[in-house]
C-alpha positions in Angstrom: -0.2 0.0 0.2 1.1 3.6 -1.0 0.0 6.5 0.9 0.7 10.0 0.4 0.2 12.5 3.1 -0.9 15.4 1.1 -4.4 13.1 0.2 -4.8 12.1 3.8 -6.1 13.9 7.1 -3.4 14.5 9.6 -4.8 12.1 11.9 -4.1 8.7 9.6 -0.5 10.1 9.3 -0.3 10.1 12.8 -1.0 6.9 13.0 0.9 5.5 10.5 4.1 7.2 11.9 3.4 5.7 15.5 2.8 2.4 14.3 6.2 2.5 12.4 8.8 4.5 14.4 8.9 2.1 17.3 10.0 1.2 19.9 10.2 5.0 20.8 12.2 6.2 24.3 10.0 8.2 26.7 10.7 11.9 27.3 9.0 12.5 30.8 9.6 16.4 30.7 9.2 18.7 33.9 9.3 22.4 33.7 8.4 25.0 35.8 6.3 28.0 34.4 7.4 31.9 34.7 4.7 31.8 37.3 6.5 29.4 39.3 3.6 26.2 38.9 5.2 22.7 38.1 4.2 20.6 35.2 5.4 17.2 33.8 4.5 15.4 30.6 5.4 12.8 28.2 6.6 12.6 25.0 7.4 10.2 22.7 9.3 11.7 19.7 12.5 11.8 21.6 16.3 11.1 21.0 19.8 11.8 21.9 21.4 14.4 19.1 25.3 14.3 20.3 27.7 14.3 23.4 29.8 17.0 22.9 28.1 19.4 24.3 25.4 16.7 25.7 22.3 17.6 23.5 19.0 16.0 23.7 15.9 17.0 21.7 11.9 16.0 21.8 9.1 17.2 19.7 5.8 18.6 21.3 3.2 18.7 18.4 0.4 21.0 18.9 -2.8 20.0 20.4 -4.4 17.7 18.2 -8.2 19.3 18.2 -7.3 23.0 18.3 -3.5 23.7 17.2 -2.8 25.3 20.8 0.6 25.0 22.1 1.7 22.4 25.0 1.4 23.9 28.4 5.6 22.2 28.4 6.3 24.4 25.5 5.2 27.3 26.4 7.6 27.3 30.0 10.5 26.1 28.2 10.2 29.2 25.6 9.5 31.6 29.1 12.3 29.9 31.3 14.9 28.4 29.0 15.3 25.5 31.3 13.8 21.9 31.6 14.2 18.2 32.8 13.7 14.8 31.2 13.2 11.8 33.2 13.6 8.4 31.5 10.6 6.4 32.5 11.1 3.2 34.4 8.2 0.4 34.5 8.0 1.0 38.1 6.3 4.1 37.6 4.7 3.9 34.3 0.9 4.3 35.2 1.6 7.3 37.5 3.7 8.9 34.0 0.6 8.0 31.9 -1.8 9.9 34.2 0.3 13.0 33.4 -0.4 12.7 29.3 -3.8 14.1 29.7 -3.7 17.6 28.6 -4.9 19.4 31.9 -5.5 23.2 32.3 -2.5 25.3 32.6 -2.8 25.8 36.3 -3.0 21.8 37.3 0.3 20.3 38.9 0.4 16.8 37.5 2.8 15.9 40.1 -0.3 16.4 42.4 -2.2 14.3 40.1 -0.6 11.4 39.7 1.4 11.6 42.9 4.6 11.8 41.6 7.7 13.6 43.7 9.0 16.6 42.3 12.6 16.8 43.6 14.6 19.8 43.1 17.3 20.6 41.0 20.9 21.8 41.4 21.5 23.7 38.1 18.3 24.7 37.1 14.6 25.7 38.7 12.3 22.8 37.6 11.8 20.0 39.5 13.5 16.3 38.5 10.8 13.4 39.2 12.0 11.6 42.2 10.9 8.3 41.0 12.9 8.2 37.7 16.3 6.3 37.9 18.3 8.9 35.2 17.1 12.6 34.7 19.1 15.0 32.8 18.9 19.1 33.8 18.6 20.7 30.5 19.4 24.3 29.4 17.2 25.4 26.2 19.4 25.7 22.9 16.8 25.8 20.3 13.1 25.4 19.5 12.5 24.8 15.6 8.8 25.5 14.8 7.7 22.6 12.0 4.8 23.4 9.7 2.2 26.2 9.2 1.0 26.3 13.1 -2.3 24.5 13.0 -3.3 21.5 14.7 -1.1 18.7 13.7 2.1 20.5 13.5 4.4 21.2 16.1 8.0 22.0 17.5 11.4 20.4 18.2 13.0 21.4 21.2 16.6 20.7 21.5 18.2 21.0 24.8 21.8 21.0 26.0 22.7 18.5 29.4 23.9 20.5 32.6 23.8 17.8 35.1 22.9 13.8 34.9 21.2 12.3 38.0 22.0 8.6 37.5 21.0 5.9 40.3 23.8 4.5 42.1 22.0 1.0 41.6 22.1 1.0 37.8 25.2 2.0 36.9 28.6 0.3 36.8 32.0 1.0 35.7 30.7 3.6 33.1 27.7 1.6 32.2 24.0 2.1 32.6 22.2 -1.7 33.4 19.6 -2.0 31.4 17.9 -4.4 33.4 18.1 -2.4 36.7 16.7 0.9 35.0 13.8 -1.4 33.6 13.1 1.5 30.5 9.8 1.3 28.8 9.4 2.1 25.1 6.4 3.7 23.3 4.5 2.1 20.3 1.0 2.9 18.9 -2.5 3.4 21.3 -2.0 2.0 24.6 0.9 -0.4 24.1 4.1 -0.2 25.3 7.6 -2.5 25.5 10.2 -3.7 27.8 13.7 -4.1 26.8 13.9 -7.7 28.6 14.2 -9.4 24.8 17.4 -8.4 23.6 20.2 -9.7 21.2 23.5 -9.1 20.1 24.8 -8.7 16.3 28.5 -7.9 16.3 29.5 -5.0 14.1 32.1 -5.5 11.6 35.4 -4.2 12.1 37.1 -2.1 9.5 39.7 -3.6 8.1 43.3 -2.2 7.9 
């Protein structure tokens, strides 16, 4: 089958993308508004960019029904700070509770029962339950699309401090089995990283 995105609704394009680009890591992003209100929300278009400087990106889309910007994006634009928390299975259900588009005066930490924990270099709190958190300063925001529902933004941030739980770190490596990260699939489906395989990379000949 062939699909031309110019000929189908963006909702159908969205389904094709989230069903194909799998599994996706989850950026559980905590921010603080310019008025001092906390916010935390998950985003599954997320990945690393480079390691010098350590840089990540995630993509908050506009709200699907009215095209308005999400609180996370607004807070980052206003304060230029945010935390990316890695989602472990131990608090996955609480993370999902934060995926609802609440009003901007709602604190998702309170709704979910997650623990806001002070960061060291920036003002937005970390998620206390997260085994990995990145304190980030904004690098840039790139707008994609025409500003209507279905379009969005790429938020690029520089990691200024890593928080790694002692129990998942050994001799310079993150222990995936201890981290228990979740990957995002389509709909309400998620995946674990417990079924893995090794494929050796070929060494370039001299």
